[in-house]
KOLKOL-257069 format. One line per 5 residues: for each residue x, y, z of C-alpha. Coordinates in Angstrom, 3 decimals. Last residue first. Layout:
X/Y/Z  ...
# end
This chain:
5.616/-9.060/-34.756  3.528/-9.521/-37.349  2.491/-5.912/-38.970  0.223/-6.035/-42.357  0.166/-2.234/-43.638
-1.468/-0.300/-46.272  -4.359/-3.199/-46.443  -6.264/-3.355/-49.598  -8.020/-6.774/-49.675  -11.383/-7.163/-48.209
-12.396/-7.544/-44.559  -13.953/-4.277/-44.365  -11.082/-2.532/-42.290  -11.535/0.817/-41.527  -8.687/3.629/-40.788
-8.919/4.566/-44.359  -6.702/2.447/-46.010  -6.037/-0.504/-42.899  -3.543/-1.092/-40.438  -3.694/-4.676/-39.792
-1.511/-6.225/-37.028  -0.205/-9.624/-36.262  0.181/-11.065/-32.475  3.009/-12.892/-31.776  3.068/-16.501/-30.193
4.637/-16.493/-26.600  6.185/-19.265/-24.986  7.685/-18.465/-21.616  9.299/-20.844/-19.635  11.079/-19.991/-16.210
12.682/-22.749/-13.670  13.770/-20.318/-11.176  16.870/-21.634/-8.669  17.508/-19.751/-5.022  20.514/-18.553/-4.658
19.575/-17.668/-1.058  21.652/-14.042/-1.635  20.184/-13.783/-4.832  16.425/-14.244/-3.647  16.887/-12.073/-0.913
18.083/-9.268/-3.630  15.406/-9.988/-5.770  12.653/-9.711/-2.959  14.850/-6.360/-1.491  14.325/-4.777/-5.442
10.469/-6.113/-5.488  9.846/-4.603/-2.082  11.534/-1.099/-3.001  10.118/-0.816/-6.164  6.553/-1.542/-4.409
7.230/1.209/-1.908  8.030/3.566/-4.414  5.303/2.814/-6.574  2.458/3.310/-3.131  4.682/6.394/-2.534
3.794/7.906/-5.842  0.398/6.913/-6.162  0.049/8.369/-2.665  1.396/11.596/-3.965  -0.777/11.479/-7.295
-3.594/11.288/-5.012  -2.461/14.213/-3.130  -1.458/16.238/-5.888  -4.853/15.867/-8.280  -4.992/18.979/-9.715
-7.464/19.138/-12.956  -7.106/20.439/-16.258  -10.480/20.018/-17.588  -12.713/17.859/-19.543  -9.922/15.287/-19.231
-10.256/12.731/-21.926  -11.148/9.627/-21.333  -14.034/9.059/-23.912  -12.598/11.647/-26.275  -9.612/8.768/-26.200
-12.186/6.349/-27.031  -14.093/7.841/-29.741  -10.838/8.462/-31.404  -9.535/4.716/-31.047  -13.045/3.670/-32.324
-13.046/5.820/-35.288  -9.277/4.889/-36.426  -9.765/1.060/-36.335  -6.951/-0.715/-36.230  -7.416/-4.393/-36.364
-5.497/-7.062/-33.934  -5.564/-10.525/-34.690  -4.243/-12.773/-31.793  -1.699/-15.554/-31.599  -1.816/-17.950/-28.737
-0.534/-17.564/-25.178  1.957/-19.719/-22.772  3.434/-18.555/-19.590  5.469/-21.073/-16.933  6.919/-20.044/-14.237
8.570/-22.360/-11.276  10.002/-21.291/-7.736  12.770/-23.528/-5.595  13.876/-25.793/-8.312  14.187/-29.465/-9.341
12.225/-30.384/-5.896  9.499/-32.559/-7.559  7.312/-31.395/-5.029  7.325/-27.689/-6.188  8.834/-25.263/-3.471
7.015/-22.314/-5.182  4.805/-22.310/-8.097  3.398/-19.390/-10.622  1.396/-21.052/-13.742  -0.142/-19.114/-16.367
-2.152/-20.478/-19.566  -3.377/-17.810/-22.072  -5.617/-18.692/-25.239  -6.227/-22.139/-23.807  -5.305/-25.153/-25.421
-8.086/-26.780/-27.653  -6.837/-26.516/-30.692  -6.265/-23.373/-32.110  -8.732/-21.085/-32.248  -7.412/-17.518/-33.090
-8.526/-15.042/-30.468  -9.675/-11.348/-32.151  -9.232/-8.214/-31.250  -10.179/-4.867/-33.101  -13.639/-6.291/-34.527
-15.633/-3.518/-36.448  -19.399/-3.624/-35.979  -20.592/-2.779/-39.586  -24.162/-1.194/-40.142  -22.425/1.602/-41.938
-20.039/1.810/-38.836  -20.934/0.434/-35.012  -17.623/1.211/-32.630  -15.189/-1.138/-31.509  -15.448/-5.290/-30.791
-12.725/-6.862/-28.579  -12.603/-10.477/-28.374  -10.461/-12.788/-26.375  -10.987/-16.356/-25.416  -9.870/-19.057/-23.461
-8.099/-17.286/-20.696  -6.337/-19.657/-17.962  -4.644/-19.101/-14.448  -2.693/-21.446/-12.049  -1.423/-20.751/-8.842
0.619/-23.058/-6.559  1.929/-22.299/-2.938  4.494/-24.125/-1.140  5.729/-23.437/2.629  6.202/-27.491/2.334
3.877/-28.327/5.291  1.677/-25.712/4.396  0.820/-26.932/0.932  -1.417/-23.847/-0.801  -3.385/-24.590/-4.025
-4.923/-21.471/-5.969  -6.830/-22.280/-9.086  -8.087/-19.465/-11.623  -10.266/-19.762/-14.605  -11.654/-17.350/-17.205
-13.741/-19.633/-19.969  -14.401/-15.870/-22.191  -12.766/-12.122/-21.620  -15.417/-10.207/-23.666  -14.648/-6.605/-24.741
-16.863/-3.580/-25.842  -15.901/-0.510/-27.287  -17.858/2.747/-28.230  -21.419/1.392/-26.863  -23.524/4.675/-26.942
-24.882/4.357/-30.662  -26.897/7.777/-31.298  -23.767/9.515/-29.264  -24.359/11.603/-26.001  -24.231/8.540/-23.827
-20.653/7.504/-24.994  -19.783/4.343/-23.681  -17.211/1.613/-23.087  -17.936/-2.074/-22.021  -16.044/-4.233/-20.153
-17.435/-8.107/-20.323  -15.953/-11.184/-18.332  -17.575/-14.265/-19.327  -17.904/-17.707/-18.042  -15.891/-16.959/-14.897
-14.469/-19.525/-13.064  -12.652/-19.614/-9.582  -11.018/-22.124/-7.590  -9.624/-22.224/-4.220  -7.718/-25.148/-2.008
-6.042/-25.227/1.079  -4.270/-28.138/2.911  -3.059/-29.955/-0.269  -0.755/-32.274/1.119  2.085/-32.975/-0.369
4.492/-32.328/2.060  3.064/-34.545/4.490  0.562/-33.375/7.577  1.731/-33.323/11.051  -1.018/-32.708/13.625
-0.779/-30.428/16.185  0.478/-31.269/19.463  -1.664/-31.762/22.271  -1.442/-29.269/25.559  -5.518/-29.323/25.787
-7.496/-31.506/23.662  -10.203/-30.188/21.103  -12.825/-32.133/19.662  -14.737/-29.322/19.144  -17.828/-30.632/21.111
-15.727/-31.943/23.606  -13.611/-29.184/24.093  -16.637/-27.332/24.994  -18.085/-29.519/27.285  -14.925/-29.493/29.001
-14.116/-25.874/29.308  -18.028/-25.764/30.568  -17.087/-28.560/33.594  -13.880/-26.195/34.099  -15.431/-22.839/34.126
-15.185/-20.675/31.377  -13.927/-16.833/31.179  -10.526/-17.827/30.162  -11.327/-19.964/26.723  -14.105/-17.499/25.754
-11.482/-14.534/26.157  -9.028/-16.519/24.402  -11.192/-17.186/21.606  -12.260/-13.670/21.370  -8.507/-12.777/20.854
-7.821/-15.077/18.686  -10.572/-13.559/16.008  -9.313/-10.738/16.541  -11.356/-7.841/18.317  -9.346/-6.159/20.125
-10.458/-3.435/22.832  -10.778/-6.318/25.526  -7.110/-7.019/24.943  -6.240/-3.399/25.551  -7.905/-3.564/29.036
-6.752/-6.455/29.757  -3.211/-5.370/28.735  -3.234/-2.601/31.661  -4.142/-5.258/34.505  -1.539/-7.766/33.138
2.046/-6.203/32.352  1.027/-2.694/33.836  -0.628/-4.615/37.065  2.574/-6.598/37.114  4.038/-3.301/38.427
2.237/-4.228/42.073  4.230/-7.437/41.942  4.024/-10.341/39.933  7.258/-11.719/40.286  8.361/-10.862/43.705
10.178/-7.585/44.460  13.561/-6.721/46.013  15.817/-8.731/43.711  17.627/-5.416/43.086  17.774/-6.428/39.285
13.911/-7.095/38.933  13.460/-3.823/40.823  15.684/-2.413/38.143  14.192/-4.200/35.111  10.661/-2.878/36.735
11.593/0.613/36.684  13.306/0.810/33.321  9.941/-0.509/31.987  7.868/1.839/33.831  10.070/4.767/32.598
9.549/3.599/28.964  5.856/3.408/29.486  5.912/7.079/30.632  7.658/8.273/28.129  5.336/6.175/25.257
2.546/7.683/26.890  3.532/11.245/27.055  4.678/10.896/23.027  1.285/9.535/22.340  -0.513/12.074/23.612
1.609/14.361/22.173  0.966/13.750/18.477  -2.780/12.951/19.564  -3.489/16.588/20.248  -4.338/17.433/24.044
-7.141/19.009/24.630  -9.820/16.044/24.586  -7.111/13.570/25.912  -7.207/16.051/29.137  -10.787/15.968/29.587
-10.599/12.241/29.354  -7.790/11.151/31.686  -9.542/12.996/34.366  -12.652/11.653/34.221  -10.724/8.093/33.881
-9.618/8.821/37.410  -12.428/10.223/38.696  -13.774/6.613/38.103  -10.978/4.493/39.485  -9.189/2.369/37.044
-8.895/-1.036/38.254  -5.469/-3.000/38.078  -3.131/-0.135/38.852  0.012/0.398/37.550  -0.752/1.650/34.377
-3.641/3.606/35.211  -1.317/5.660/37.735  1.074/6.102/34.786  -1.633/7.564/33.321  -2.662/10.002/35.692
0.475/11.268/36.007  1.216/11.994/32.473  -2.130/13.701/32.007  -1.291/15.681/34.934  1.936/16.681/33.554
0.381/17.139/29.931  -1.846/20.020/31.706  0.668/21.429/33.494  2.429/22.275/30.178  -0.624/23.562/28.444
-1.566/25.625/30.925  1.954/27.243/31.224  2.358/27.338/27.429  -1.321/28.929/27.156  -0.092/31.780/30.417
3.383/32.265/27.933  1.400/33.084/25.096  3.288/31.574/21.865  0.726/29.143/20.837  -1.972/31.769/21.426
-0.250/34.318/19.178  0.318/31.658/16.399  -3.475/30.267/16.360  -4.286/34.235/16.452  -2.616/34.931/13.115
-2.496/32.072/11.277  -5.930/29.714/11.891  -8.189/32.443/13.616  -7.287/35.224/11.352  -6.440/33.523/8.096
-9.804/31.627/8.730  -11.393/34.836/9.466  -10.917/36.911/6.372  -11.407/34.334/3.626  -15.041/33.718/5.461
-15.699/37.741/5.864  -14.850/37.766/2.132  -17.081/35.011/1.386  -19.904/36.398/3.342  -19.609/39.733/2.027
-19.411/38.203/-1.739  -22.821/36.363/-0.658  -25.291/37.455/-3.871  -23.046/35.775/-6.146  -20.708/32.694/-4.550
-22.965/29.975/-4.644  -24.360/27.239/-2.324  -24.733/28.746/1.602  -23.565/27.728/4.744  -20.634/30.211/5.338
-17.436/28.790/6.018  -15.794/29.249/9.469  -16.395/25.893/10.855  -15.160/24.430/7.638  -11.696/26.196/7.696
-9.954/22.883/9.169  -11.747/20.716/6.419  -10.317/22.585/3.502  -7.708/20.546/2.171  -10.006/17.754/2.809
-12.841/19.569/0.638  -10.427/19.838/-2.081  -8.742/17.021/-2.313  -12.388/15.031/-2.537  -13.526/17.867/-4.866
-10.675/16.765/-7.126  -11.375/12.780/-6.647  -15.417/13.834/-7.609  -14.263/15.986/-11.152  -12.312/12.656/-12.163
-15.156/10.553/-11.603  -17.736/13.174/-12.852  -15.796/12.995/-16.037  -15.668/9.024/-15.708  -18.943/9.051/-15.552
-19.849/11.212/-18.108  -18.142/9.300/-21.069  -19.119/6.078/-19.868  -17.959/3.141/-18.128  -18.752/-0.381/-17.875
-18.168/-3.909/-16.026  -20.033/-7.038/-16.570  -18.976/-10.038/-14.768  -20.866/-13.245/-15.967  -21.416/-16.483/-15.308
-20.010/-17.281/-11.862  -18.517/-19.948/-10.401  -16.621/-20.162/-6.750  -15.194/-23.307/-5.334  -14.046/-23.267/-1.524
-11.703/-26.486/-0.654  -10.894/-25.973/2.983  -8.822/-29.641/4.483  -7.954/-30.439/1.158  -9.159/-34.638/0.367
-6.190/-36.494/-0.891  -4.647/-36.861/2.530  -4.637/-40.623/2.615  -8.130/-40.446/1.768  -9.495/-42.419/5.121
-11.021/-39.286/6.922  -8.449/-39.709/10.036  -5.617/-37.529/9.134  -7.646/-34.694/7.580  -10.092/-34.205/10.515
-11.981/-31.216/10.038  -12.517/-31.290/6.357  -14.253/-28.185/5.274  -16.298/-27.966/1.911  -17.494/-24.446/0.378
-19.353/-24.039/-2.267  -19.625/-20.145/-3.807  -22.625/-19.115/-6.222  -23.020/-16.457/-8.206  -25.269/-13.383/-9.185
-23.780/-9.665/-10.105  -25.502/-6.955/-11.246  -22.681/-6.011/-12.247  -20.443/-3.124/-11.961  -20.402/0.372/-13.460
-24.105/0.535/-13.944  -26.612/3.145/-14.681  -29.620/3.466/-12.641  -32.677/5.053/-14.746  -34.958/2.442/-14.548
-34.355/0.045/-11.628  -33.182/-4.045/-12.833  -35.797/-6.907/-12.448  -35.621/-10.774/-12.653  -32.129/-11.288/-11.115
-32.347/-8.533/-8.455  -31.785/-4.373/-8.930  -32.007/-2.468/-5.698  -33.137/1.066/-6.503  -36.956/0.834/-5.353
-36.393/-0.291/-1.881  -33.894/2.974/-1.138  -37.282/5.012/-3.192  -39.319/3.351/-0.708  -37.210/4.241/2.554
-36.938/8.051/1.157  -40.780/8.031/0.463  -40.956/7.185/4.564  -38.128/9.359/5.754  -39.794/12.389/3.866
-37.748/13.441/0.919  -34.725/16.267/1.340  -31.994/14.020/-0.102  -33.241/10.878/-1.853  -31.995/12.718/-5.311
-33.245/11.974/-9.342  -31.057/10.891/-11.574  -28.455/12.575/-14.046  -25.029/11.279/-13.950  -25.749/8.151/-12.178
-23.182/5.719/-11.147  -23.896/2.186/-10.132  -22.258/-0.565/-8.018  -24.047/-3.774/-8.296  -24.198/-7.274/-6.009
-27.665/-8.501/-7.354  -27.469/-11.926/-5.726  -24.917/-13.985/-4.141  -25.494/-17.522/-2.832  -22.882/-18.943/-0.355
-22.921/-22.477/-0.151  -21.311/-24.585/2.992  -20.565/-28.694/3.193  -18.980/-29.730/6.463  -17.254/-33.407/6.508
-17.105/-35.810/8.976  -20.625/-35.677/10.025  -21.028/-37.275/13.808  -22.738/-34.093/15.139  -25.091/-34.011/12.580
-25.639/-31.032/10.248  -29.032/-29.755/9.520  -29.986/-29.513/5.632  -29.922/-27.834/2.546  -28.947/-29.494/-0.517
-25.550/-29.767/-1.927  -25.540/-32.961/-2.534  -22.523/-34.059/0.227  -25.205/-32.292/2.451  -25.759/-28.342/3.061
-25.445/-26.062/5.601  -26.318/-21.940/4.773  -24.875/-18.871/3.769  -27.075/-16.086/2.226  -26.495/-12.961/0.465
-29.739/-11.030/-0.915  -30.490/-8.021/-3.140  -27.478/-5.793/-2.701  -26.590/-2.454/-3.465  -23.736/0.222/-3.990
-23.859/3.802/-4.768  -23.767/6.582/-7.181  -25.227/9.948/-7.460  -24.686/13.203/-9.868  -25.160/16.757/-9.787
-24.438/18.618/-13.243  -25.024/22.215/-12.602  -23.738/22.174/-9.378  -20.815/19.751/-9.995  -18.796/18.857/-6.910
-21.595/20.086/-4.369  -24.861/18.432/-5.844  -23.284/15.073/-4.725  -25.097/12.247/-3.707  -23.670/8.990/-2.083
-25.677/5.809/-1.964  -25.796/2.501/0.426  -28.449/-0.149/-0.555  -28.529/-3.231/1.545  -31.546/-5.342/1.100
-30.982/-8.860/2.039  -28.398/-10.856/4.528  -28.776/-14.363/5.570  -26.576/-15.567/7.616  -26.538/-19.716/9.087
-23.762/-20.350/11.792  -23.472/-24.040/12.491  -20.417/-25.742/10.753  -19.086/-21.879/10.468  -18.904/-21.976/14.407
-17.612/-25.234/14.653  -14.851/-24.735/12.477  -13.800/-21.403/13.876  -13.577/-23.464/17.078  -11.379/-25.555/16.004
-9.005/-23.010/14.386  -8.895/-21.046/17.393  -7.918/-24.205/19.773  -5.277/-25.403/17.123  -3.984/-21.981/16.426
-1.588/-22.554/20.630  -0.333/-19.024/20.692  2.619/-17.928/19.401  5.804/-17.340/20.687  6.740/-13.603/21.160
8.717/-12.000/19.056  5.533/-10.110/17.127  3.923/-9.531/20.471  5.866/-5.892/21.039  4.952/-4.639/17.748
1.152/-6.035/17.754  0.871/-3.917/21.271  2.775/-1.032/19.646  -0.078/-1.837/16.774  -3.008/-1.746/18.975
-1.867/0.945/20.550  -1.777/3.103/17.376  -4.926/2.011/16.434  -6.642/2.972/20.141  -5.430/6.368/20.150
-6.633/6.857/16.019  -9.919/5.720/17.395  -9.967/7.923/20.671  -9.463/10.858/17.992  -12.115/10.220/15.996
-14.682/10.114/18.930  -13.179/13.353/20.133  -13.548/15.102/16.309  -17.199/13.429/16.298  -18.069/14.710/19.630
-16.601/18.179/18.484  -18.508/18.259/15.403  -21.963/17.289/16.935  -21.638/20.182/19.571  -19.836/22.386/17.040
-22.759/21.871/14.586  -21.541/23.079/11.069  -24.408/22.779/8.343  -24.560/20.023/6.320  -24.172/20.085/2.052
-20.737/20.989/2.720  -19.968/17.671/4.500  -20.487/15.704/0.913  -23.838/13.657/1.168  -24.469/10.055/2.206
-27.625/8.561/2.421  -27.640/4.879/4.085  -30.179/1.863/4.009  -29.934/-1.479/5.567  -33.261/-3.248/4.866
-32.521/-7.068/6.598  -29.856/-8.420/8.823  -30.038/-12.010/9.531  -28.181/-13.820/12.119  -28.860/-17.703/13.038
-26.895/-20.400/15.150  -27.554/-23.940/13.771  -28.147/-26.641/16.530  -25.785/-29.098/17.479  -22.784/-27.234/19.816
-25.171/-24.634/21.473  -28.085/-26.952/22.306  -29.105/-24.932/25.253  -27.585/-21.569/24.310  -29.221/-21.583/20.858
-28.306/-18.537/19.683  -31.024/-16.775/17.254  -29.452/-12.975/16.168  -32.007/-10.882/14.083  -31.209/-7.183/12.884
-34.106/-5.832/11.076  -34.846/-2.127/9.585  -31.376/-0.472/9.970  -31.777/2.709/9.090  -29.009/6.021/7.984
-29.845/9.353/6.366  -27.792/12.292/6.270  -24.326/10.356/6.833  -21.690/12.833/6.160  -18.341/12.755/3.675
-15.410/14.365/3.453  -13.403/10.967/3.530  -11.529/9.420/6.444  -13.081/6.206/5.834  -13.361/5.491/9.006
-15.792/8.417/9.788  -18.390/6.470/7.945  -20.461/5.838/10.689  -20.495/9.497/11.922  -23.525/10.600/11.364
-24.951/8.087/13.365  -27.406/4.650/11.958  -30.890/4.557/13.310  -32.527/0.794/14.054  -35.920/0.270/12.746
-35.918/-3.067/14.649  -33.827/-5.066/17.157  -34.848/-8.840/17.397  -32.491/-10.847/19.804  -33.371/-14.437/20.690
-31.094/-16.407/22.901  -32.723/-15.339/26.352  -29.343/-14.306/27.437  -28.822/-12.167/23.870  -32.149/-10.624/24.356
-31.640/-9.448/28.200  -28.406/-8.011/26.818  -29.197/-6.186/24.367  -32.498/-4.838/26.407  -29.806/-3.079/28.803
-27.893/-1.834/25.742  -30.867/-0.020/23.939  -29.118/1.246/21.161  -30.742/4.447/19.339  -27.619/5.728/17.864
-26.191/2.724/16.087  -22.522/2.839/14.735  -20.053/2.383/17.333  -22.564/1.033/19.510  -23.173/-2.081/17.002
-19.405/-3.409/17.612  -19.155/-2.386/21.708  -23.203/-3.797/22.741  -22.305/-7.018/20.136  -19.158/-7.727/21.402
-20.160/-7.104/25.336  -23.589/-9.397/24.339  -21.592/-12.062/22.974  -18.915/-11.991/26.190  -21.846/-12.059/28.711
-23.858/-14.943/26.818  -21.135/-17.018/26.556  -19.972/-17.171/29.993  -23.530/-17.508/31.364
# end
């Protein structure tokens, strides 16, 4: 019953954060029986709160969740998981009427999540310098899970509708997925059931109908009956053979196949370490990216609207639930007056009121005593947990963190004093803090290592021995030592065509710019024994077409066909096998023919011209902060390389492009050019 209990606990905690009508007892019974079928689940309105965006879920449903676990034959029979019909409709929070009870509940959940993130970060910081646990068990258990698991996900549609940002031109956006499946195959990539004696594990991932759309003008789902809404969600999912009408795609639809080969025992495969431990290859026929003028304008307006709604979030509870200013001037003036009165005047008066300060001080003391009792107790009593929850409702996150840190430091000092005085044996009542309380935190951690450790700790010796035999793991055994030449991980990616299109739907010929990258391929190889990595990338062709004029489509950029070499070839490698340097960089490129076309350039500028002056202060500040971090990281890396006196082998061979600027701004291919530039 060990596996059943842990899986039931993990599913209850994970689904409980997102599902409204989850029956925990029925879920547990289903897991113990090995067959879980959940249908017509309702998603919580706070399902997307972790994204920290000013949006709310107004409709969310999960059609079917199926989990089949063969407990009697767990180590050889497949585990099947399938998700079908996940539909989610999101709108700006201004379109949802303020509900004090629900908002308070969501606020408390957000506060708990923030506190948990802080505790997890503190735990990771404490364990940073501790010796790492045995990764072999985690790795072998993960391999066994991958070997047996079969996953199928169908019909996913997440949609955002906005009538607030541009009331005169509302828009919608979202992403869809028709099918994602992962199944086990043989060496010929044909579906099969893996036998226990198999030395290699083969997996195939099939992806169909992954897309991102942005509809400047479309019908809206919100406000319609639930059954009609579900049908609209289904009809909006594209497939290989059919695309819904009226949808403007910015990405995709993407159809792709990936092949994964796992070699669990490279030391015993007889290849003399020629076969990688993990080999993943992904091949894609075409990846389409497109953006139109209306989509770009909507995107800029949406970013500005999000920033405005984020600034107005603290005042949302006072905001009148109306869509316009006209006819509601009194309500809006009352809103402005209330915001200043409640958030500035009364808040300042309340914070400096002596009774309020005394009450808050006493609550902080109560919380500190309760938290100290929790850390020093092996089991938290119900009344103690109620006290902690009540205090955390009123104390802000900053003060909760300060109180917790103060108590933890006090207990650390007391524990060190006790150890120095040697008046208490190791593992006394203070170990409840280091042992018992950490157990609570570990239960909240859903990392692979924590879950594997939970399995290992909960099993009986007989169950543990059976698991070790199934995954071929020996306790306290030394990890395998691989030669420096062994490529442990090999990743390859092939994209036959990358198409980028810029459109202006207000024109008779909407295509303004069309770019094609052909033969894009990359390969990543990792040799952990030598702490080395090798990255290779190639592009075979690059072409750009402009705006059609007089039945002619100008070709702005053309890659010249020169022998069999690629247009662009990039190699980056650390600690190469020849040991002649620490890093190696090779960049080779062929010449490009570039033609200036005035009409195309002017239209592209019009497409990306902002419709009005926008204010994206928050986004700009975030971008500047990230840029500063990147500069600091780059400077630190360069300084470290200088201090370590590392050697870099750099070879760059770039053939210069030549540029044609035609007379009149249009190149017809005949003589009469005003300017020819060869760099």
